[in-house]
Structures are given as structure tokens and as C-alpha cells.
VEXKE-405580 format. One record per residue (C-alpha): residue in one letter; z, x, y. Coordinates in steps of 0.2 Angstrom, whole numbers, padded with zeros to 4 digits, always signed. Last residue first. Layout:
AZXY/...
# end
This chain:
X-0029-0041+0019/X-0043-0054+0020/X-0046-0066+0006/X-0064-0070+0000/X-0064-0061-0017/X-0045-0065-0021/X-0048-0078-0034/X-0058-0067-0046/X-0048-0051-0044/X-0031-0058-0049/X-0019-0044-0052/X-0030-0030-0045/X-0034-0040-0030/X-0016-0045-0027/X-0011-0027-0029/X-0020-0022-0013/X-0015-0003-0013/X-0010+0004+0005/X-0012+0023+0006/X-0001+0037+0012/X-0008+0055+0013/X+0000+0072+0015/X-0013+0087+0015/X-0013+0089+0033/X+0006+0090+0034/X+0012+0088+0053/X+0008+0069+0052/X+0022+0066+0039/X+0033+0054+0049/X+0018+0046+0056/X+0010+0042+0039/X+0027+0036+0033/X+0030+0024+0048/X+0011+0018+0048/X+0012+0014+0028/X+0028+0004+0031/X+0021-0006+0045/X+0005-0008+0036/X+0014-0015+0020/X+0023-0028+0031/X+0006-0034+0038/X-0003-0033+0021/X+0008-0046+0013/X+0023-0047+0001/X+0027-0029+0000/X+0029-0017-0014/X+0037+0000-0010/X+0037+0017-0004/X+0032+0026-0020/X+0032+0044-0015/X+0023+0054-0027/X+0032+0069-0033/X+0028+0068-0052/X+0010+0065-0049/X+0009+0083-0041/X-0007+0088-0031/X-0014+0071-0029/X-0032+0068-0030/X-0040+0058-0016/X-0054+0069-0011/X-0060+0081+0002/X-0044+0086+0010/X-0040+0095-0007/X-0025+0094-0019/X-0018+0079-0010/X+0001+0078-0005/X+0009+0061-0009/X+0009+0043-0004/X+0012+0026-0009/X+0012+0008-0002/X+0009-0006-0014/X+0002-0023-0008/X+0006-0041-0015/X-0003-0055-0008/X+0008-0069-0014/X+0000-0087-0012/X+0010-0099+0000/X+0017-0114-0008/X+0033-0104-0012/X+0036-0098+0005/X+0033-0115+0013/X+0046-0124+0001/X+0059-0111+0006/X+0056-0114+0024/X+0049-0103+0037/
# end
């Protein structure tokens, strides 16, 4: 993909983060100071790869959860209404 192609495409930023939950019934982290901020990714596909690796690495801890946050929807909610990912 050329530089012109990447600058013409809209960035769909995604954040991958995780941590231990207080309870299996909700999404409240036990300790915000120990959140694992995996990173920000330019598209859903690359975020999913990172999420899957972290989730599989922590499968033995039932309270550990990783999430993909659609940052592009938070940054520009009106224009992203119809976009997938």
C-alpha cells in the first residue's frame, strides 16, 4: 500500500486493554493502577490479533479480561455510525 493510499484512508483507531475484574458479573476492574494497556491499533483486524494473543495468554485466570475499544467511534461518533469494526 502506497503512502498516498494510507493517508487517503480513514483511520479507525482501536485500543486494546485488560485487567483483572472485581467480579465475573460485570466490567469493573479490581485495580485500575495495574491495567494492561496493550496499545492503540490502526484498524480492528490488528487490534483483534493483539487482543486474542493477550486473552489466550491469560486464559488460566478467570477474572482477567481484555477488551477492544473502538476509539474512532468515541472520537467521531456521527461519521462512524455505519462503519463496521
